[in-house]
C-alpha positions, -999 to 999 in steps of 0.1 A, spaced: -3 -1 3 16 30 -10 16 62 17 10 96 1 33 125 22 20 144 48 16 172 29 -5 156 1 -26 142 23 -34 172 42 -42 188 11 -63 164 -2 -82 165 30 -78 201 29 -96 199 -9 -124 170 6 -136 190 33 -141 225 9 -154 203 -19 -179 189 2 -187 226 13 -185 241 -11 -208 219 -30 -235 220 0 -232 258 -4 -240 255 -43 -267 231 -42 -284 252 -11 -281 282 -27 -296 267 -58 -330 256 -38 -330 283 -21 -332 305 -53 -361 280 -70 -379 279 -37 -373 325 -30 -388 323 -68 -417 300 -64 -427 318 -31 -426 353 -50 -448 338 -79 -473 319 -55 -476 351 -32 -484 373 -67 -509 343 -84 -525 346 -51 -529 380 -48 -549 383 -83 -566 346 -75 -575 364 -44 -586 399 -65 -605 377 -91 -625 360 -60 -634 397 -44 -650 407 -82 -671 379 -82 -685 380 -48 -690 416 -58 -711 410 -89 -734 380 -78 -738 403 -42 -754 431 -73 -775 407 -91 -746 409 -119 -743 372 -123 -750 374 -159 -720 403 -166 -696 381 -143 -679 367 -178 -677 406 -188 -665 417 -157 -637 391 -154 -625 399 -190 -624 438 -181 -604 428 -144 -578 410 -164 -574 431 -190 -572 461 -178 -561 457 -144 -540 431 -143 -522 439 -175 -537 403 -197 -525 377 -170 -530 343 -176 -569 335 -159 -597 312 -159 -625 307 -139 -650 276 -146 -679 263 -123 -683 236 -112 -702 219 -147 -668 229 -157 -682 253 -180 -662 283 -186 -669 316 -168 -641 333 -183 -606 322 -205 -578 344 -212 -566 344 -252 -536 334 -234 -544 308 -210 -563 290 -239 -537 293 -263 -517 272 -239 -543 248 -232 -544 248 -197 -568 216 -184 -595 223 -157 -578 199 -124 -605 174 -113 -591 174 -81 -572 198 -63 -543 185 -46 -521 214 -43 -528 244 -53 -500 253 -67 -486 232 -95 -466 233 -129 -478 228 -164 -462 228 -195 -475 246 -223 -465 248 -256 -428 247 -247 -430 274 -218 -432 266 -184 -462 277 -162 -470 284 -127 -511 280 -117 -527 288 -84 -557 272 -81 -583 285 -60 -615 269 -51 -641 295 -41 -678 291 -35 -706 324 -40 -742 323 -31 -739 286 -30 -723 286 -60 -687 269 -64 -658 283 -87 -627 275 -96 -601 303 -98 -567 295 -121 -542 319 -117 -507 317 -142 -474 329 -147 -450 326 -173 -420 310 -153 -396 309 -184 -378 338 -176 -371 330 -143 -359 293 -151 -335 307 -175 -318 329 -146 -319 300 -126 -303 275 -151 -279 307 -159 -267 304 -116 -266 268 -120 -236 272 -141 -220 298 -131 -215 271 -98 -209 247 -121 -179 265 -135 -167 289 -102 -170 255 -74 -145 236 -94 -123 264 -103 -119 279 -67 -115 242 -54 -83 236 -75 -70 274 -67 -76 265 -30 -58 231 -33 -30 245 -51 -27 273 -22 -35 247 6 -1 226 -12 24 256 -10 9 266 27 19 228 38 45 226 21 64 261 38 44 248 74 61 213 77 96 223 65 102 226 103 93 193 112 119 180 83 146 198 106 135 184 137 132 152 119 171 150 105 179 156 147 157 132 164 177 102 140 208 113 151 197 98 186 201 67 200 201 39 226 240 52 231 235 86 234 196 88 250 213 116 273 208 139 237 182 167 237 164 186 206 172 224 202 137 242 212 129 270 187 121 299 208 91 305 189 64 296 211 41 278 188 39 242 178 71 236 170 83 246 200 56 230 221 63 196 200 103 201 207 96 199 242 75 172 239 98 150 224 125 161 247 103 150 274 96 117 256 136 112 255 135 120 292 109 92 298 129 70 273 162 74 294 141 64 326 128 34 313 159 24 296 179 21 329 141 9 345 145 -22 319 182 -27 321 178 -33 363 147 -54 358 159 -76 332 185 -84 361 164 -91 386 143 -113 361 172 -130 349 184 -142 383 151 -149 391 144 -170 365 175 -187 369 161 -210 400 132 -232 382 153 -233 347 180 -249 368 156 -278 385 140 -282 355 176 -291 340 188 -311 372 153 -328 373 156 -336 336 189 -351 335 192 -372 369 162 -389 349 180 -394 322 208 -413 335 202 -446 342 169 -461 327 139 -460 350 101 -471 350 68 -454 337 56 -436 367 91 -425 377 92 -407 339 54 -400 351 64 -383 385 97 -365 368 74 -346 341 46 -340 365 78 -319 383 89 -303 354 50 -297 344 47 -281 380 81 -260 378 65 -247 344 34 -235 356 53 -213 385 74 -204 356 44 -190 331 27 -172 364 61 -157 369 65 -145 330 31 -134 335 34 -108 365 70 -97 344 58 -91 317 25 -68 333 59 -46 351 74 -40 323 46 -30 305 42 -9 339 72 7 335 73 14 302 41 32 302 24 8 280 -1 -4 308 -24 18 309 -58 20 330 -91 32 313 -102 51 341 -144 56 342 -169 62 371 -167 28 389 -181 17 420 -157 1 440 -182 -17 460 -193 -36 430 -158 -41 425 -149 -55 459 -180 -77 455 -167 -96 428 -128 -99 438 -152 -113 471 -169 -136 452 -135 -155 439 -114 -154 466 -141 -168 490 -140 -198 463 -101 -199 474 -111 -198 511 -137 -228 512 -113 -247 492 -86 -244 522 -115 -243 546 -110 -209 563 -138 -188 575 -146 -159 543 -159 -126 560 -172 -96 543 -180 -62 562 -183 -43 534 -208 -11 533 -241 -7 514 -232 23 499 -222 34 467 -188 44 468 -178 61 436 -140 67 426 -126 73 388 -110 40 380 -105 8 365 -122 -16 374 -106 -46 362 -70 -36 380 -90 -28 409 -102 -63 413 -64 -77 404 -53 -57 434 -82 -66 458 -77 -102 443 -43 -100 451 -42 -91 490 -73 -123 489 -49 -145 477 -18 -134 496 -43 -138 527 -54 -174 517 -23 -185 512 -5 -180 543 -34 -184 565 -38 -217 576 -69 -240 578 -97 -234 595 -80 -195 598 -103 -166 592 -99 -141 569 -124 -109 567 -128 -78 541 -145 -47 548 -151 -17 531 -160 18 545 -160 58 538 -134 79 558 -129 120 555 -139 114 516 -118 83 507 -129 47 503 -108 26 525 -107 -12 523 -93 -36 540 -83 -73 539 -74 -87 574 -62 -124 582 -47 -142 612 -21 -157 596 16 -163 600 19 -127 600 56 -110 590 82 -99 607 85 -62 616 123 -62 594 104 -72 565 72 -48 564 89 -20 547 105 -42 518 71 -63 510 61 -41 483 100 -48 467 99 -72 437 110 -102 444 108 -96 478 98 -125 499 98 -121 539 101 -168 543 116 -173 508 118 -210 512 77 -210 524 68 -182 497 84 -208 468 64 -235 480 34 -221 479 42 -204 443 47 -170 454 79 -151 432 72 -116 454 59 -99 425 20 -97 433 23 -69 460 43 -51 438 19 -53 412 -11 -41 437 15 -13 446 14 -1 416 -20 -4 409 -33 14 439 -8 43 436 -17 46 395 -56 52 413 -39 85 430 -39 59 459 -22 44 487 -17 8 497 -4 4 536 5 -34 556 8 -41 592 16 -68 611 33 -91 634 44 -129 636 18 -150 646 -7 -128 646 -19 -122 609 -13 -89 586 -36 -62 575 -38 -45 540 -50 -11 536 -59 4 504 -68 39 502 -87 54 471 -99 89 468 -137 93 462 -147 110 433 -184 126 424 -210 94 414 -219 87 382 -245 111 365 
């Protein structure tokens, strides 16, 4: 697929938008002019018909019904300048019919659907006003007409002018737009050339910011800000890669050792099956570790962006408790919910918050022995939604409390590895809490359990 330069695309969009606007203007102007002509003619014809109506009433009231045709002729020829007029009664008899009207052969309609109609008489377009009146118990049909050839010719000339002028204006505007876009994008090419010289080896280099106070200055400042973030992310990735490599080395070494030992001598099918089951268990743990590593890597690089919207924390926590209670039930741990019935609205991402709550509930289940107890609560306090996950499990030593949210940190490394933990869950939880402008804290003592508290700022409820 061929990609056009941006200046050509800008010109094409400019041409397309202007073409639509001018075309819409031309069509609207044409129909507005035609409507105005017809309305003006209809008003004039209606006035003529009203004059004829008054003439008929006057003659009939005076008892001059027999003189009505002559009166209509005089009215038409003397007062209306020989206008096109014809009058008939209910039986279809002509009381009066002007000569021009007769020559054009304007028919008498059997039914009147529209008072204003069009008729072509001898290649001359006519606008006819049909008005049915009742005088002295007798109905009459008054038809007043107007020759529209001059008006329609002027309308045709106007349409021709639009047809010629609009394309001409479009071509001139497209040429001007291309010239303007070329000049406007010239400094962007200079910025592009400078940006090409920056690579991973010299991320500390920055673009020269022109002191113009316009979009180019903001573009250069934005690119420099982006380079600052890239440099910081690059350093984080370097440290993250070293930590991840160190953490992945242990399960890989375990799987390799077990595989090598199983191949040293012939073994039974059950023994091979046991080795494969052990390797599979290590692979499952490693897969969970890789998934968490990928999440944190996206968070560090800024690609893991929550979709903020008005979110009811009460509903999200109840959903997390529904899943967490199943984990507790499988381990025969009592699970209790103390969630406020009020709706607590925040600006947040429901899926991320659900993951945060599940991380804390899952940790509580892992480190709480059978027949233990877990309590999840939620309440409002001073403009914050306070969620707590409390257990009576093994607890955390005071020396380990400041580090529990650090990546790959495990207070009891042997016990954590046995339970499948890798020391990343709480790091993910802290990132989710902070990205929601909240905080997460832990209070614990060995043998008395732990309490994790999350504070999230409450926003206005959804409309």
